[in-house]
C-alpha positions in Angstrom: 6.1 -15.2 9.3 9.7 -15.0 7.9 12.4 -13.5 10.1 14.3 -12.0 7.2 13.8 -8.2 7.2 11.2 -7.0 4.8 13.1 -4.8 2.4 12.5 -4.3 -1.4 15.6 -5.2 -3.3 15.2 -2.8 -6.2 12.8 -1.6 -8.9 10.7 -4.4 -10.4 9.0 -2.4 -13.2 7.8 1.0 -14.2 4.4 1.2 -16.0 3.8 4.3 -18.2 1.1 5.4 -20.6 1.2 5.6 -24.4 -1.5 6.8 -26.8 0.1 4.9 -29.8 1.1 1.3 -29.1 2.5 0.8 -32.6 4.9 3.8 -32.5 5.7 2.9 -28.9 6.8 -0.6 -29.9 8.9 0.8 -32.8 10.7 3.2 -30.5 11.5 0.9 -27.6 12.6 -2.0 -29.7 13.9 -0.2 -32.7 15.7 2.7 -31.1 16.4 1.6 -27.5 16.9 -2.0 -28.5 14.7 -3.5 -25.7 12.9 -6.8 -26.2 9.1 -7.0 -26.2 8.8 -9.9 -23.7 5.1 -9.9 -23.2 2.2 -8.6 -25.3 -1.0 -8.6 -23.3 -3.8 -6.4 -22.1 -4.5 -4.4 -19.0 -6.2 -6.9 -16.7 -8.6 -4.2 -15.4 -9.3 -2.7 -18.8 -9.0 -5.3 -21.6 -9.5 -2.7 -24.3 -5.9 -1.5 -23.6 -2.7 -3.2 -24.6 -0.1 -3.8 -21.9 3.3 -4.1 -23.5 6.4 -5.2 -21.5 9.9 -4.2 -22.7 12.9 -5.7 -20.9 16.1 -7.5 -21.4 16.2 -10.8 -23.3 15.0 -12.9 -20.4 12.4 -10.5 -19.1 14.3 -10.3 -15.9 12.6 -8.6 -12.9 14.0 -5.1 -12.6 14.4 -4.7 -16.4 10.7 -4.1 -17.3 9.5 -0.8 -18.7 5.8 -1.4 -19.5 3.1 0.6 -21.2 -0.7 0.8 -21.1 -2.2 2.1 -24.4 -5.0 4.5 -23.8 -6.4 7.1 -26.3 -5.6 10.1 -24.0 -4.0 13.5 -24.5 -0.4 14.1 -23.5 0.4 14.3 -19.8 0.7 17.8 -18.3 3.8 17.3 -16.0 3.6 18.5 -12.5 3.5 17.5 -8.8 2.4 14.3 -7.3 3.9 12.2 -10.1 6.8 10.2 -11.4 8.7 12.6 -13.5 11.6 10.6 -14.9 12.5 7.0 -15.5 16.1 5.9 -15.6 17.5 3.0 -17.6 20.8 1.4 -16.8 23.5 0.8 -19.5 26.9 -0.8 -19.4 29.9 1.1 -18.1 31.7 3.1 -20.8 28.8 3.3 -23.2 27.5 6.9 -22.5 29.3 8.3 -25.6 27.9 5.6 -27.8 24.4 6.1 -26.6 24.7 9.9 -27.0 25.6 9.5 -30.6 23.0 6.8 -31.2 20.1 8.8 -29.7 21.2 11.9 -31.5 21.3 10.1 -34.8 17.6 9.2 -34.3 16.8 12.9 -33.9 16.5 13.0 -30.1 17.7 15.9 -28.0 20.2 14.5 -25.5 21.3 16.4 -22.4 24.3 15.2 -20.4 23.9 15.9 -16.7 24.9 14.5 -13.3 22.5 13.0 -10.8 23.7 11.7 -7.4 27.3 11.9 -8.5 26.6 9.7 -11.6 26.8 10.9 -15.2 23.4 10.7 -17.0 22.0 11.3 -20.5 18.5 12.9 -20.3 16.1 12.6 -23.2 12.4 12.0 -24.0 10.6 9.5 -26.2 8.4 10.8 -29.0 5.4 11.2 -26.6 7.4 13.2 -24.1 8.2 10.3 -21.7 11.1 11.6 -19.7 14.0 9.1 -19.6 17.6 9.1 -18.5 20.5 6.7 -19.1 22.9 5.9 -16.3 25.7 3.4 -16.0 26.1 0.7 -13.4 24.1 -1.9 -11.4 23.5 -5.6 -12.2 23.9 -6.8 -15.7 21.0 -7.8 -17.8 20.7 -10.6 -20.3 21.6 -9.5 -23.9 19.1 -10.0 -26.7 20.5 -11.4 -29.9 17.7 -9.8 -31.9 18.3 -6.3 -30.6 19.0 -3.3 -32.8 21.7 -2.3 -30.3 25.0 -4.2 -30.0 25.1 -6.8 -27.2 27.8 -4.9 -25.3 25.7 -1.6 -25.4 22.3 -2.9 -24.5 20.1 -1.6 -21.6 20.5 -3.7 -18.5 17.4 -2.7 -16.6 15.8 0.1 -14.6 17.6 2.8 -12.8 16.3 5.3 -10.3 12.8 6.7 -10.6 12.3 10.4 -9.9 9.2 11.5 -8.0 8.2 15.1 -7.9 6.3 16.1 -4.8 5.1 19.2 -2.9 6.4 18.0 0.4 9.1 15.6 1.6 7.8 14.2 4.9 4.6 12.5 4.1 6.3 10.3 1.5 9.5 9.7 3.3 7.6 8.5 6.4 6.0 5.8 4.2 9.2 4.9 2.5 11.0 4.4 5.8 8.2 2.9 7.9 6.3 0.8 5.4 9.0 -0.1 2.9 12.1 0.1 5.1 14.0 2.3 2.7 16.9 4.5 4.0 18.1 8.0 3.2 21.1 7.9 0.9 22.1 11.5 0.4 21.0 14.6 -1.5 22.1 16.4 -4.6 21.2 19.7 -6.4 18.4 19.3 -8.9 20.1 19.6 -12.4 17.1 21.4 -13.7 16.7 23.8 -10.7 20.1 23.9 -8.8 18.6 25.9 -5.9 16.4 22.9 -5.1 17.5 19.6 -3.5 16.7 16.0 -4.6 16.6 13.5 -1.8 17.7 9.9 -2.5 16.2 6.9 -0.8 17.7 3.4 -1.1 16.3 -0.1 -1.0 18.4 -2.9 0.5 22.1 -2.2 -0.4 21.2 0.6 -2.7 22.8 1.3 -6.1 21.3 2.8 -9.3 18.9 -0.2 -9.6 17.5 0.3 -6.1 16.8 4.0 -5.5 14.0 6.5 -5.6 14.9 10.2 -6.1 12.5 12.7 -4.5 12.3 16.1 -6.1 10.5 18.6 -3.9 8.8 21.6 -5.6 5.9 23.1 -3.6 5.1 25.7 -6.3 4.3 23.2 -9.1 0.6 22.4 -9.8 -0.4 18.8 -9.8 0.3 16.8 -12.9 -2.6 15.8 -15.2 -2.1 12.2 -16.2 -1.8 11.3 -19.9 0.3 9.9 -22.6 4.0 10.3 -21.9 3.5 10.0 -18.2 4.1 7.2 -15.6 1.1 5.3 -14.2 2.9 3.6 -11.3 6.2 2.1 -10.1 6.8 -1.4 -8.7 9.4 -2.5 -6.2 10.9 -6.1 -6.1 10.1 -8.3 -3.1 11.1 -11.9 -2.4 8.5 -14.4 -3.4 8.5 -16.1 0.0 7.9 -12.7 1.7 4.8 -11.8 -0.3 2.2 -12.7 2.3 4.3 -11.2 5.0 4.3 -7.9 3.1 0.6 -7.9 3.0 0.4 -8.5 6.7 3.0 -5.8 7.4 1.3 -3.1 5.4 -2.1 -4.0 6.9 -0.7 -3.8 10.4 0.3 -0.2 9.7 -3.3 0.7 8.9 -2.5 1.3 5.2 -5.3 0.9 2.7 -3.8 -1.4 0.1 -5.3 -3.5 -2.8 -4.6 -6.6 -0.8 -3.0 -9.5 -2.7 -3.5 -9.5 -6.4 -2.4 -12.3 -8.8 -1.1 -10.9 -12.0 -0.2 -14.3 -13.3 3.5 -13.4 -14.1 4.0 -12.0 -10.6 2.0 -11.3 -7.5 1.3 -7.7 -6.4 0.2 -5.4 -3.6 -0.7 -1.8 -4.5 -0.7 1.2 -2.2 -1.1 4.9 -3.1 1.2 6.9 -0.8 -0.1 10.1 0.8 0.9 12.4 -2.1 -0.6 10.3 -4.8 2.1 8.1 -6.2 0.9 4.5 -6.8 3.5 2.1 -5.5 3.3 -1.6 -6.3 5.1 -4.5 -4.6 5.8 -7.3 -7.1 7.4 -10.7 -6.7 10.0 -12.0 -9.1 8.1 -15.1 -10.0 6.6 -17.0 -11.6 8.0 -14.9 -14.5 7.3 -14.4 -18.2 8.3 -17.9 -19.3 5.5 -19.5 -17.4 3.3 -19.4 -20.5 5.8 -18.7 -23.4 9.1 -20.3 -24.5 12.1 -18.1 -23.8 12.9 -18.0 -27.5 9.4 -16.7 -28.4 8.6 -14.1 -25.7 6.3 -11.3 -26.9 5.5 -12.8 -30.3 1.8 -13.5 -29.7 -1.0 -12.0 -27.6 -0.9 -13.7 -24.2 -3.8 -13.4 -21.8 -3.9 -14.2 -18.1 -5.9 -17.5 -17.6 -9.0 -15.8 -16.2 -9.2 -13.7 -19.4 -8.7 -16.6 -21.9 -12.5 -17.3 -22.3 -12.9 -13.8 -23.6 -10.0 -14.0 -26.1 -12.2 -13.5 -29.3 -13.9 -10.4 -27.8 -10.6 -9.0 -26.5 -8.7 -9.5 -29.8 -11.6 -7.8 -31.7 -11.1 -4.7 -29.7 -7.4 -4.3 -30.2 -5.6 -2.6 -33.1 -2.9 -4.8 -34.7 0.7 -3.6 -33.8 2.1 -4.4 -37.3 
């Protein structure tokens, strides 16, 4: 077993739900300027597209992904991920405010954990926020957004929960995250949001826990988040499985997703948390210049390609 401390070093991806993959593709590439770096299917439900939007290179930590399911809109509430942040370059908040407003979106400037944010929602009600800072992404020459304004990657995920302790115990003991302060909830200033940091922290490596005991549980649906994934070092993957098992946690065990390797665990209040490795990466089966251009299947699904393609609606 490695002697390096087991600590996630940021968000790896966030996976959400859409009921309209075609419109979803148009919004995230056309309005937000992200690159479709992998067009595939949910490996556990091959009738559903799985679309990965990221920076030009599909860098770990830049992926916002979507399952397409024909479901009604999410009813927001407790025990869910209630906001996904995306990181933008310093000095670009005003540009993004004007850009989003020009596309008919309602944009709300606010402050979270001492950082200026722009809150808005996609056409299905997916709650998003733009925040400056963190590691730079790889610009995409084909983006609808100028290279010096493009989204770098994921920022903090906000979790809404009825209680603080059950989740923080897992974050601290299982994932070795550390408390990194609190701030008033911008939507309900009498409530407090608790920040937990991974590794050295920063906007790319935080979870924000919003506690609201009065809220009913969320009802999953389109415009909601399915799960979040945290980045782990490739050479620590097996050690993570051993560590979580040693704590008596009921995990998925090791799961090969072809582009990365995963371990899933649903924390005590219902949030599905995945650990995902950086490698092998999205270029393992596509040339970097042609990411996302064709339907790519994990090798174990390739024999079923004809059947799978027949069940999918074309995106264009």
